[in-house]
C-alpha positions in Angstrom: -78.9 -180.0 -135.0 -75.1 -181.6 -133.5 -73.9 -178.8 -130.6 -69.9 -178.7 -130.3 -69.0 -178.9 -126.8 -66.7 -176.2 -126.4 -64.9 -175.9 -123.1 -63.3 -171.8 -122.8 -59.9 -171.6 -121.2 -59.5 -169.1 -119.1 -58.7 -166.3 -121.7 -61.8 -167.2 -124.0 -63.9 -166.9 -120.7 -62.5 -163.8 -120.0 -63.3 -162.0 -123.7 -66.7 -163.6 -123.5 -67.4 -164.6 -126.5 -65.2 -166.4 -129.7 -65.5 -169.8 -129.1 -66.9 -169.8 -126.0 -70.7 -170.2 -127.1 -71.1 -173.8 -126.3 -74.2 -174.5 -124.8 -75.2 -172.7 -121.7 -77.2 -174.2 -119.1 -78.6 -172.6 -116.0 -75.6 -174.4 -114.3 -73.0 -172.8 -116.7 -71.3 -169.7 -116.4 -68.8 -168.0 -119.0 -66.9 -165.1 -117.8 -67.7 -161.8 -119.7 -64.3 -160.0 -118.9 -63.7 -160.8 -115.7 -63.8 -157.3 -114.5 -65.1 -158.3 -111.2 -61.5 -159.7 -110.3 -60.6 -155.6 -109.8 -63.3 -155.0 -108.0 -63.0 -154.0 -104.3 -66.4 -154.3 -101.9 -66.8 -153.5 -98.2 -69.4 -154.8 -96.1 -72.8 -155.7 -97.8 -71.3 -155.9 -100.8 -69.8 -159.1 -100.0 -72.6 -160.7 -98.3 -76.2 -162.0 -99.9 -79.1 -159.7 -99.1 -80.6 -160.5 -95.8 -83.7 -160.3 -94.1 -87.3 -160.2 -95.2 -88.9 -159.3 -98.7 -90.5 -156.2 -98.4 -90.5 -152.5 -97.9 -89.3 -149.3 -100.3 -85.8 -148.5 -101.3 -85.1 -144.8 -102.8 -81.9 -144.3 -104.1 -80.1 -140.9 -105.7 -79.6 -140.5 -109.2 -76.5 -137.8 -110.3 -78.3 -137.3 -113.4 -81.8 -137.4 -115.2 -82.6 -140.6 -117.6 -83.9 -138.3 -120.0 -86.1 -140.9 -121.4 -87.0 -144.5 -120.9 -86.6 -145.5 -123.7 -84.6 -149.3 -124.2 -83.5 -148.7 -127.3 -80.2 -145.9 -129.1 -80.0 -144.4 -125.6 -76.8 -142.2 -125.7 -76.8 -141.4 -122.4 -75.8 -143.7 -119.4 -78.2 -142.7 -116.9 -81.1 -143.9 -119.2 -79.7 -147.7 -118.6 -79.3 -147.0 -115.2 -83.1 -146.2 -115.0 -84.5 -148.8 -117.2 -81.8 -151.5 -116.0 -84.8 -152.6 -113.7 -87.3 -153.2 -116.6 -85.8 -154.4 -119.3 -83.6 -157.7 -119.9 -81.7 -159.4 -122.7 -81.4 -163.2 -123.7 -78.1 -163.4 -121.4 -76.9 -161.3 -118.8 -73.7 -161.1 -116.3 -73.9 -161.6 -112.7 -72.2 -159.6 -110.2 -68.7 -161.2 -111.2 -69.2 -160.9 -114.8 -69.7 -164.3 -115.8 -72.8 -164.7 -118.7 -75.2 -166.6 -117.3 -78.9 -167.2 -118.5 -81.5 -164.3 -118.4 -84.8 -165.1 -121.0 -82.9 -167.5 -122.9 -82.9 -170.4 -120.8 -80.3 -172.2 -123.1 -78.0 -171.6 -126.0 -75.9 -173.3 -128.7 -73.5 -172.4 -131.5 -73.8 -174.9 -134.4 -71.0 -173.1 -136.5 -69.1 -169.4 -136.5 -71.9 -167.8 -137.8 -75.1 -169.1 -136.1 -76.6 -169.0 -132.5 -79.1 -170.5 -131.4 -81.0 -169.7 -128.0 -83.8 -171.5 -126.2 -86.4 -169.0 -124.2 -86.9 -169.4 -120.9 -90.3 -170.9 -120.2 -92.4 -168.4 -117.6 -91.0 -165.5 -118.4 -93.3 -162.9 -118.7 -93.6 -159.1 -119.9 -94.9 -156.5 -117.2 -98.4 -156.9 -119.1 -98.7 -160.5 -118.8 -97.8 -161.6 -122.4 -95.2 -164.8 -122.3 -91.6 -164.1 -124.0 -91.8 -165.7 -127.3 -89.8 -165.9 -130.3 -91.3 -163.4 -131.9 -90.9 -160.6 -129.8 -86.8 -161.2 -129.7 -87.0 -161.1 -133.7 -89.0 -157.4 -133.1 -86.6 -156.4 -130.6 -83.6 -157.0 -132.5 -84.9 -155.4 -135.5 -85.3 -152.1 -133.0 -81.6 -152.8 -131.6 -80.2 -153.1 -135.7 -82.2 -150.0 -136.3 -83.3 -147.4 -132.9 -86.5 -145.3 -133.4 -86.8 -141.5 -132.0 -86.2 -140.9 -129.9 -83.2 -143.3 -129.6 -79.9 -142.4 -132.0 -79.5 -144.9 -134.4 -76.0 -144.2 -134.3 -76.1 -146.2 -131.4 -76.5 -149.4 -133.8 -72.8 -149.6 -133.9 -72.8 -151.6 -131.0 -75.2 -154.3 -132.9 -72.9 -156.9 -133.8 -73.0 -157.9 -137.3 -76.5 -160.0 -137.4 -77.7 -161.0 -140.8 -80.8 -162.7 -140.1 -83.1 -163.3 -136.9 -85.5 -166.4 -137.4 -88.4 -167.6 -134.8 -87.3 -171.7 -135.4 -90.6 -172.0 -132.9 -92.2 -170.1 -130.1 -89.6 -170.9 -127.7 -86.5 -170.9 -130.0 -84.5 -168.3 -132.1 -82.3 -168.8 -134.3 -79.6 -165.9 -134.9 -76.8 -165.7 -138.4 -73.8 -163.5 -138.7 -73.0 -161.8 -141.7 -70.0 -164.4 -140.8 -67.8 -165.1 -138.3 -68.8 -162.5 -135.1 -66.9 -162.9 -131.3 -69.2 -160.2 -130.2 -72.9 -161.3 -129.8 -72.8 -163.4 -126.2 -71.1 -160.5 -124.5 -73.4 -157.9 -126.5 -76.3 -159.6 -125.3 -74.8 -160.0 -121.9 -74.1 -156.0 -121.7 -77.9 -155.7 -122.2 -77.6 -152.0 -122.9 -78.4 -152.1 -126.6 -80.0 -155.4 -126.4 -83.4 -155.7 -124.4 -86.2 -158.0 -125.6 -89.7 -155.9 -125.6 -93.4 -157.2 -126.5 -93.9 -157.3 -130.4 -95.5 -154.0 -131.2 -94.5 -152.7 -128.2 -93.2 -149.4 -129.6 -97.2 -149.1 -131.2 -98.8 -149.7 -128.3 -97.1 -147.4 -125.4 -95.4 -144.2 -125.2 -91.6 -145.8 -124.8 -90.3 -142.0 -123.7 -92.1 -142.6 -120.4 -94.2 -145.9 -120.2 -92.3 -149.2 -120.3 -92.9 -153.1 -120.6 -90.4 -155.6 -119.8 -89.9 -158.5 -118.1 -87.3 -157.3 -115.3 -87.9 -157.5 -111.7 -89.3 -153.6 -111.6 -92.5 -153.0 -113.3 -92.4 -148.8 -114.1 -95.1 -146.8 -112.3 -94.0 -143.6 -113.5 -91.3 -141.2 -114.6 -91.0 -137.8 -114.0 -88.4 -135.7 -115.8 -85.9 -134.0 -113.5 -87.4 -135.9 -110.4 -87.9 -139.2 -110.0 -88.7 -142.5 -112.0 -90.9 -145.3 -109.7 -90.9 -148.5 -109.6 -93.3 -151.5 -108.4 -91.9 -154.8 -107.6 -93.1 -157.3 -110.2 -93.8 -160.9 -108.1 -93.9 -162.7 -111.6 -90.3 -162.5 -112.0 -88.9 -165.6 -113.4 -86.2 -165.4 -110.9 -88.2 -165.7 -107.7 -85.8 -164.8 -104.7 -86.0 -160.9 -106.7 -86.7 -158.3 -106.0 -85.9 -157.8 -102.5 -88.4 -154.9 -101.8 -91.9 -154.1 -102.9 -91.2 -150.5 -104.0 -88.2 -148.6 -105.5 -87.6 -145.2 -106.2 -84.9 -143.4 -108.4 -84.7 -139.7 -107.2 -82.3 -137.4 -109.5 -80.7 -135.3 -107.5 -77.7 -133.7 -109.4 -76.2 -131.6 -106.4 -74.0 -134.4 -104.5 -74.2 -131.8 -101.3 -77.9 -132.4 -101.6 -77.6 -136.3 -102.4 -75.4 -136.2 -98.9 -77.9 -134.6 -96.8 -81.0 -136.6 -98.1 -78.6 -139.9 -96.8 -77.7 -138.6 -93.6 -81.7 -137.6 -93.0 -83.2 -140.3 -94.1 -84.7 -139.2 -97.3 -82.9 -141.3 -99.4 -80.8 -144.9 -98.7 -77.8 -144.4 -100.7 -76.4 -142.7 -103.7 -72.7 -142.4 -105.6 -70.5 -140.2 -104.1 -67.1 -138.6 -104.6 -64.1 -139.7 -103.4 -63.6 -136.7 -101.0 -66.9 -137.4 -99.6 -66.5 -140.8 -98.8 -63.8 -140.2 -96.7 -66.2 -138.2 -94.8 -68.6 -140.8 -94.4 -66.2 -143.4 -93.8 -66.6 -142.3 -90.5 -70.7 -142.6 -90.2 -72.2 -145.3 -87.9 -74.9 -145.0 -90.0 -73.4 -145.4 -93.3 -71.1 -148.0 -95.4 -69.0 -147.1 -98.5 -68.9 -149.5 -101.3 -65.7 -148.9 -103.5 -65.4 -150.7 -106.9 -63.6 -150.2 -110.4 -66.3 -149.5 -112.8 -66.5 -149.4 -116.5 -66.3 -146.0 -117.1 -63.2 -144.0 -117.8 -63.0 -140.7 -119.0 -62.1 -139.6 -122.4 -61.6 -136.1 -124.9 -63.6 -136.8 -128.1 -62.8 -134.8 -131.3 -64.5 -134.6 -134.3 -63.3 -133.6 -137.7 -65.4 -132.3 -140.5 -65.6 -132.4 -144.0 -64.9 -128.8 -145.3 -63.1 -127.7 -142.4 -59.6 -127.1 -141.5 -59.1 -127.0 -137.7 -55.6 -127.9 -136.2 -56.5 -130.8 -134.4 -57.5 -132.4 -137.8 -53.9 -133.0 -137.8 -53.2 -135.5 -135.7 -49.7 -134.0 -134.2 -52.2 -131.9 -132.7 -54.1 -134.8 -131.0 -50.7 -136.0 -130.2 -49.6 -132.7 -128.1 -52.7 -132.7 -126.6 -52.4 -136.4 -125.2 -48.9 -135.7 -123.9 -49.7 -131.8 -122.3 -51.9 -133.9 -120.3 -50.7 -134.8 -116.3 -52.9 -137.3 -115.3 -51.2 -138.4 -112.4 -52.2 -134.3 -111.2 -55.5 -135.0 -112.7 -56.4 -138.0 -110.7 -54.9 -136.3 -107.5 -57.0 -133.3 -107.5 -60.3 -134.7 -108.7 -60.5 -138.0 -107.6 -58.2 -138.0 -104.8 -56.1 -140.8 -106.0 -58.6 -143.3 -106.6 -58.4 -143.8 -110.4 -56.3 -146.0 -112.5 -55.0 -144.6 -115.8 -57.0 -146.1 -118.9 -56.2 -146.4 -122.8 -59.2 -146.8 -124.8 -60.0 -150.3 -123.2 -60.7 -149.5 -119.4 -58.4 -151.2 -116.4 -60.3 -154.3 -115.1 -61.5 -155.3 -118.3 -60.0 -158.5 -118.2 -56.5 -159.0 -119.4 -57.4 -156.9 -122.5 -55.9 -153.5 -121.3 -52.7 -152.5 -122.3 -50.3 -153.0 -119.2 -50.2 -149.9 -116.9 -46.7 -148.8 -117.1 -46.4 -148.8 -120.9 -49.6 -146.4 -120.8 -47.8 -144.4 -118.1 -44.2 -144.3 -119.6 -44.7 -144.0 -123.5 -48.5 -144.1 -124.8 -50.0 -141.7 -121.8 -47.0 -139.8 -120.8 -46.9 -136.4 -118.9 -44.5 -134.6 -121.6 -45.1 -130.7 -122.2 -41.4 -130.6 -124.1 -42.8 -133.1 -126.6 -46.0 -131.5 -126.7 -44.4 -128.0 -127.9 -42.6 -130.1 -129.9 -45.5 -131.7 -132.0 -47.4 -128.4 -132.0 -44.6 -126.5 -133.9 -44.4 -129.3 -136.6 -47.7 -128.9 -137.1 -47.5 -125.1 -137.4 -49.2 -124.4 -134.2 -46.4 -123.1 -132.2 -48.0 -120.0 -131.1 -51.0 -122.4 -129.9 -54.8 -122.1 -130.7 -58.1 -122.3 -129.0 -60.5 -124.9 -129.1 -64.4 -124.9 -127.2 -64.4 -128.0 -124.7 -68.3 -128.9 -124.3 -69.4 -130.7 -120.8 -72.2 -131.8 -119.0 -72.6 -129.3 -116.4 -74.1 -131.8 -113.7 -71.1 -134.0 -114.0 -69.0 -132.5 -111.1 -65.9 -134.4 -111.5 -65.9 -133.8 -115.5 -66.4 -130.0 -114.8 -63.2 -130.3 -112.7 -61.7 -132.0 -114.5 -62.3 -129.3 -117.2 -60.6 -126.7 -115.2 -57.2 -128.6 -114.7 -57.2 -129.6 -118.4 -58.0 -125.8 -118.8 -54.6 -125.1 -116.9 -52.7 -127.7 -117.8 -52.8 -127.5 -121.6 -52.5 -123.2 -121.7 -48.8 -124.5 -120.2 -48.3 -125.8 -124.3 -50.0 -122.4 -125.9 -53.7 -124.2 -126.0 -56.3 -122.5 -124.9 -59.6 -124.0 -123.7 -62.5 -122.5 -123.7 -65.0 -124.5 -121.3 -68.4 -124.5 -122.0 -70.4 -126.3 -119.9 -74.3 -127.8 -121.4 -77.5 -129.0 -120.1 -76.6 -133.0 -120.1 -80.1 -133.9 -122.8 -78.7 -131.1 -124.9 -75.0 -132.4 -124.4 -76.0 -136.1 -125.4 -77.7 -134.9 -127.9 -74.7 -132.9 -129.8 -72.7 -136.1 -128.9 -74.2 -138.6 -131.1 -74.9 -136.0 -133.6 -71.4 -134.6 -133.8 -72.1 -131.5 -133.2 -69.0 -130.4 -131.0 -65.4 -129.5 -131.8 -63.8 -131.3 -127.9 -66.1 -133.1 -125.4 -65.5 -133.8 -122.4 -67.2 -137.1 -121.5 -66.8 -141.1 -120.1 -67.3 -144.6 -122.0 -69.2 -147.3 -120.5 -69.2 -150.6 -120.4 -68.8 -152.4 -123.8 -70.0 -156.3 -124.4 -66.9 -157.5 -126.5 -63.5 -155.7 -126.7 -64.5 -154.7 -130.0 -66.7 -152.1 -128.4 -64.1 -150.4 -127.2 -62.6 -149.4 -130.8 -65.3 -149.6 -133.0 -65.6 -145.6 -133.2 -62.4 -146.0 -135.1 -63.7 -148.2 -137.7 -64.1 -145.9 -140.8 -66.5 -148.2 -142.1 -68.9 -147.5 -139.7 -71.7 -144.5 -139.5 -70.4 -143.0 -136.6 -67.3 -142.0 -138.2 -67.6 -142.1 -141.5 -71.1 -139.8 -140.9 -71.1 -138.2 -137.6 -67.1 -138.1 -136.0 -64.8 -138.5 -138.6 -66.1 -137.6 -141.8 -62.9 -135.1 -143.1 -60.2 -137.4 -141.7 -57.7 -137.5 -143.9 -54.7 -138.6 -142.3 -56.0 -141.7 -140.3 -53.7 -144.8 -140.5 -55.7 -147.1 -142.6 -54.1 -150.3 -140.5 -56.5 -149.1 -138.0 -59.6 -149.8 -139.7 -58.3 -153.1 -140.9 -57.2 -154.6 -137.5 -60.7 -153.6 -136.1 -62.4 -155.4 -138.8 -60.2 -158.5 -138.3 -60.4 -158.6 -134.6 -64.1 -158.5 -134.5 -64.1 -161.4 -137.0 -61.6 -163.6 -135.8 -63.5 -166.3 -133.5 -60.5 -167.4 -131.8 -59.4 -165.5 -128.5 -55.6 -166.5 -129.0 -55.6 -164.5 -132.4 -57.7 -161.8 -131.1 -55.7 -160.8 -128.5 -52.2 -159.5 -130.3 -54.7 -157.9 -132.8 -56.6 -155.9 -129.9 -52.8 -155.2 -128.5 -52.3 -153.6 -132.3 -55.2 -152.0 -132.2 -54.9 -150.3 -128.9 -51.8 -148.7 -129.6 -52.7 -147.3 -133.0 -55.6 -145.5 -131.7 -54.0 -144.1 -129.4 -51.3 -142.8 -131.8 -54.3 -141.4 -133.8 -56.0 -139.5 -130.5 -59.4 -139.2 -131.9 -60.3 -139.6 -128.5 -57.8 -139.3 -125.7 -58.4 -141.1 -122.8 -57.8 -140.0 -119.4 -58.2 -142.4 -116.3 -61.0 -145.0 -114.9 -62.1 -143.8 -111.5 -63.0 -146.2 -108.4 -66.6 -145.9 -107.8 -68.0 -144.7 -104.3 -71.2 -145.9 -103.1 -72.8 -144.8 -99.8 -75.6 -146.8 -98.4 -77.5 -147.1 -95.0 -77.1 -149.3 -92.7 -80.4 -150.4 -93.0 -79.6 -151.6 -96.5 -77.9 -155.1 -97.7 -77.2 -156.8 -100.9 -75.9 -153.6 -102.3 -72.7 -153.8 -104.6 -70.8 -151.8 -106.6 -71.0 -153.2 -110.1 -68.1 -153.1 -113.0 -71.1 -152.2 -115.5 -71.8 -149.4 -113.6 -76.1 -149.3 -113.6 -76.6 -150.8 -110.2 -78.0 -154.2 -110.8 -77.4 -154.7 -107.1 -81.0 -152.5 -106.8 -82.7 -155.8 -107.4 -80.9 -157.7 -104.7 -80.7 -155.1 -101.9 -83.3 -156.1 -99.2 -84.2 -153.6 -96.4 -84.6 -153.6 -93.0 -87.0 -151.5 -91.0 -85.8 -148.2 -89.5 
């Protein structure tokens, strides 16, 4: 088989797919989206881990993972807990370049075919070597996530037609047509884990795991902790840097702060306000970085219902009633950026900040009132907003949105609910309005796929009753996903983003910077744009 030598341009590097799918050897790097360039790092985040390997690290989690399944999980907290365990064929390094993981190399002989050669020596935690048949099995589960995962999460999987084990170490993936999304999807890892063939029959994936990552799962106690031990047979011999790791579920931020200062945990995420307090603490280092986690409102439009927000003018009115800069100052102490449907920092893909601020996301109460009046709701209406009760910044955001929307006559009834229930409702479309955040995507197409009427999540769950959505939006989304050349994709996705903001099925708010407070005894930690703490595998600790 003849391999094409595909040397990517910078823009092809940034989009993490498309034509940039030539041979990827151990020394090769393909930039996924360039988000790392927007990440500000302090102290140990810039330095390689130092000191001897060994010891233990304890990290405070702001939310419970709920379960440990590798496929179909809705919550980002689930992936935060499974990141140390499960890997994919490819991965991102800390600068968001696509590098080999379980695949030592891959090639693309044509626009619809990818071949992966598996790494020699990679083993699952039970000792079994990784084989091509495991990849075939895993991709089957990626495409049809079994319970308790949500099958609708398969919307993130590119259009894979067939997966064949050519031999024990070679896998061929055929796509339904030209598809730029596969390399980035695999590097993202959230929905592309590789597990041993038959794993779902052998163990209970809710509380047990069998991956290839730098840590083995020792135990998971819901709403308490996840415990790990180092995988000393890990194919990357320099990792992990510690012998044991514990993720403690600590939903209260003040509790995390007290535990950090007492030495009970070694690090955690903190709010901008607390980051300023901790900046003066000689025993703590505060790391800051932009991550892919923009906050947004999400509507549902159900068949057989007639609710105010089924009219796009109402959704647009809510969009323009929101004062995002006020929200950024009051919730995030100014440490956030405006975000469209593609978040800032995701390479060159997002729309310009000036266009968002001055037009698409402009705060314009008069315009909002006029839109409501034109839709027949000049006297306002009431809508229930669900928010996860443990996400402190979103609860505060909800309260501010309640004030801002009241100014144009919209009464927002806030309903805080437990995180697992929130995730279940979101995945099943059992809500009118959700305040949530959206994390990393492997390819720009992932940020807009929710607005494609051909996808099950749109068609069957969130928007089955939508009748006034511009059909051009879905057409352009499908065109962008199947366009290989990055130069041709860029104008498509610019138009997709503008149309998506005009439809306002989701109303993006902002993308806050993330702050992590880390004990000075920890080195090698960094704030990852992917938001799943891969730095815990490179971190090392020194004796207290």
